[in-house]
VMD Tcl script that draws the C-alpha trace (Angstrom):
set ca {
  {-34.92 75.99 -123.15}
  {-32.04 74.20 -121.44}
  {-30.46 75.40 -118.24}
  {-27.14 74.57 -116.71}
  {-26.19 71.80 -114.33}
  {-23.47 73.02 -112.00}
  {-21.28 70.11 -110.96}
  {-18.89 70.93 -108.13}
  {-15.92 68.97 -106.87}
  {-12.53 69.57 -105.23}
  {-9.12 68.67 -106.69}
  {-5.67 69.62 -105.48}
  {-7.03 72.51 -103.41}
  {-9.17 73.88 -106.25}
  {-12.94 74.18 -106.27}
  {-13.73 72.66 -109.67}
  {-16.95 73.57 -111.43}
  {-18.16 71.75 -114.54}
  {-20.96 73.68 -116.22}
  {-23.17 71.33 -118.23}
  {-25.53 73.21 -120.55}
  {-25.92 76.94 -121.10}
  {-24.44 79.67 -118.91}
  {-26.73 82.55 -119.77}
  {-28.97 85.22 -118.27}
  {-31.24 82.65 -116.64}
  {-28.53 80.38 -115.24}
  {-25.66 82.77 -114.42}
  {-27.24 84.01 -111.14}
  {-27.25 80.47 -109.70}
  {-23.60 80.00 -110.63}
  {-22.71 83.41 -109.17}
  {-24.52 82.53 -105.93}
  {-22.47 79.31 -105.55}
  {-19.22 81.17 -106.22}
  {-20.05 83.93 -103.74}
  {-20.87 81.34 -101.05}
  {-17.48 79.68 -101.54}
  {-15.69 83.04 -101.58}
  {-17.39 83.97 -98.33}
  {-16.20 80.65 -96.90}
  {-12.59 81.44 -97.84}
  {-12.14 79.41 -101.05}
  {-9.56 81.16 -103.22}
  {-8.65 78.62 -105.94}
  {-11.10 77.88 -108.76}
  {-11.05 75.81 -111.95}
  {-14.01 76.23 -114.28}
  {-14.43 73.29 -116.67}
  {-16.25 74.25 -119.87}
  {-16.02 70.78 -121.44}
  {-19.78 70.10 -121.05}
  {-20.77 73.75 -121.69}
  {-22.76 74.47 -124.85}
  {-23.01 78.26 -124.64}
  {-21.79 81.23 -122.58}
  {-23.53 84.60 -122.79}
  {-22.41 88.01 -121.59}
  {-24.14 87.26 -118.26}
  {-21.87 84.23 -117.83}
  {-18.80 86.29 -118.71}
  {-19.85 88.89 -116.16}
  {-19.84 86.24 -113.41}
  {-16.32 85.17 -114.37}
  {-15.10 88.79 -114.46}
  {-16.63 89.31 -111.01}
  {-14.78 86.25 -109.69}
  {-11.53 87.34 -111.35}
  {-11.82 90.77 -109.74}
  {-12.34 89.27 -106.30}
  {-9.29 87.02 -106.76}
  {-7.04 89.71 -108.26}
  {-3.81 90.94 -106.76}
  {-2.61 87.58 -105.50}
  {-5.78 86.96 -103.51}
  {-6.54 83.73 -105.32}
  {-6.47 81.75 -108.51}
  {-8.91 81.26 -111.40}
  {-8.22 78.86 -114.26}
  {-10.62 78.15 -117.12}
  {-10.34 74.88 -118.99}
  {-11.86 72.51 -121.54}
  {-13.33 75.18 -123.80}
  {-15.09 74.01 -126.94}
  {-14.50 76.18 -129.98}
  {-17.91 77.89 -129.68}
  {-17.26 78.81 -126.04}
  {-13.69 79.94 -126.70}
  {-14.95 82.14 -129.53}
  {-17.11 84.10 -127.07}
  {-14.03 84.80 -124.94}
  {-12.00 85.75 -128.02}
  {-14.66 88.15 -129.32}
  {-14.82 89.80 -125.91}
  {-11.01 89.99 -125.83}
  {-10.81 87.96 -122.63}
  {-8.63 85.00 -123.72}
  {-5.45 86.89 -122.86}
  {-6.82 87.93 -119.47}
  {-7.57 84.51 -118.01}
  {-5.39 81.46 -117.54}
  {-6.89 78.89 -119.92}
  {-5.80 75.26 -120.10}
  {-6.95 72.30 -122.18}
  {-7.94 70.03 -119.28}
  {-8.90 70.09 -115.62}
  {-5.72 68.15 -114.80}
  {-3.64 70.98 -116.27}
  {-5.79 73.61 -114.57}
  {-5.28 72.33 -111.04}
  {-1.48 72.08 -111.39}
  {-0.71 74.91 -113.81}
  {1.84 77.55 -112.89}
  {0.40 80.16 -110.56}
  {-0.57 83.44 -112.15}
  {-2.51 86.43 -111.03}
  {-5.69 87.64 -112.58}
  {-5.12 91.37 -112.82}
  {-8.29 93.41 -112.47}
  {-6.52 96.48 -113.89}
  {-5.73 94.55 -117.06}
  {-9.34 93.36 -117.28}
  {-10.60 96.90 -116.75}
  {-8.27 98.32 -119.40}
  {-9.37 95.69 -121.90}
  {-13.05 96.29 -121.21}
  {-12.56 100.04 -121.63}
  {-10.46 99.44 -124.75}
  {-13.24 97.41 -126.34}
  {-15.45 100.42 -125.80}
  {-12.85 102.63 -127.47}
  {-12.30 104.53 -124.25}
  {-9.11 102.97 -122.92}
  {-5.82 104.62 -122.09}
  {-3.98 102.69 -124.73}
  {-4.80 102.03 -128.35}
  {-7.14 99.11 -128.85}
  {-8.83 97.36 -131.68}
  {-11.68 99.28 -133.26}
  {-14.86 99.16 -131.22}
  {-16.92 96.05 -131.92}
  {-19.76 96.25 -134.37}
  {-21.82 93.78 -132.40}
  {-23.88 95.64 -129.79}
  {-23.91 92.55 -127.53}
  {-20.10 92.66 -127.27}
  {-20.18 96.40 -126.58}
  {-22.76 95.81 -123.83}
  {-20.59 93.03 -122.37}
  {-17.57 95.33 -122.34}
  {-19.58 98.08 -120.66}
  {-20.80 95.64 -117.98}
  {-17.28 94.35 -117.41}
  {-15.96 97.89 -117.09}
  {-18.71 98.75 -114.58}
  {-18.08 95.51 -112.65}
  {-14.41 96.41 -112.42}
  {-15.14 99.96 -111.30}
  {-13.89 101.69 -114.42}
  {-15.39 105.14 -114.79}
  {-16.09 105.59 -118.45}
  {-16.10 109.12 -119.77}
  {-19.10 110.38 -121.62}
  {-18.74 109.75 -125.33}
  {-17.71 112.90 -127.20}
  {-20.53 114.77 -128.89}
  {-20.84 114.22 -132.62}
  {-19.05 116.81 -134.73}
  {-21.25 119.64 -136.03}
  {-22.52 119.19 -139.56}
  {-20.38 120.71 -142.27}
  {-21.75 123.96 -143.68}
  {-23.29 123.64 -147.14}
  {-20.98 124.60 -150.00}
  {-21.29 128.23 -151.06}
  {-22.49 128.66 -154.65}
  {-20.35 131.05 -156.74}
  {-21.89 134.44 -157.37}
  {-23.36 135.11 -160.78}
  {-20.61 137.63 -161.59}
  {-17.86 135.13 -160.81}
  {-19.46 132.57 -163.07}
  {-19.63 135.03 -165.96}
  {-16.03 136.15 -165.53}
  {-14.72 132.58 -165.45}
  {-16.41 131.50 -168.61}
  {-15.46 134.49 -170.75}
  {-11.80 134.92 -169.84}
  {-9.30 134.34 -172.58}
}
mol new
graphics top color blue
foreach p $ca { graphics top sphere $p radius 0.5 }
foreach p [lrange $ca 0 end-1] q [lrange $ca 1 end] { graphics top cylinder $p $q radius 0.2 }
display resetview
């Protein structure tokens, strides 16, 4: 099984990461560790280049949501770029394409117009995917992996999710008509 090669550089004040391979459960912790080290050192501008990335799992998305949360409220900048169709599809299914700044190339990412990553918006979307948001959202996903991703994102963003409502009680069985009623119905003129 392939891992991920994390290539790091600096351009125009941005820490640029190119993720070559798969960003999944086995590789996401290494990427998260690198990001947390840079955050601790004061780095607040990030461009993540997905051009060489083959696959992103919910664990990889969780790392990006964590970074977005830490940079929210004007505290920094996160731009994603170079997404292949298969990678972009993961973000679309999770409902995250509208929550991140996404550009076609690294060049565009490091000079794009500043924009905040709003953790409240991320939290609302994650809760909405679970069908528990404050505003109407698309129907809950059928895919359990997407639902799990949304739950993780909501927890990572500190959203308290209410307990799901109990299932409605079963409907009582239909009452059979009494024998007398049957007789009267059939013989009326």
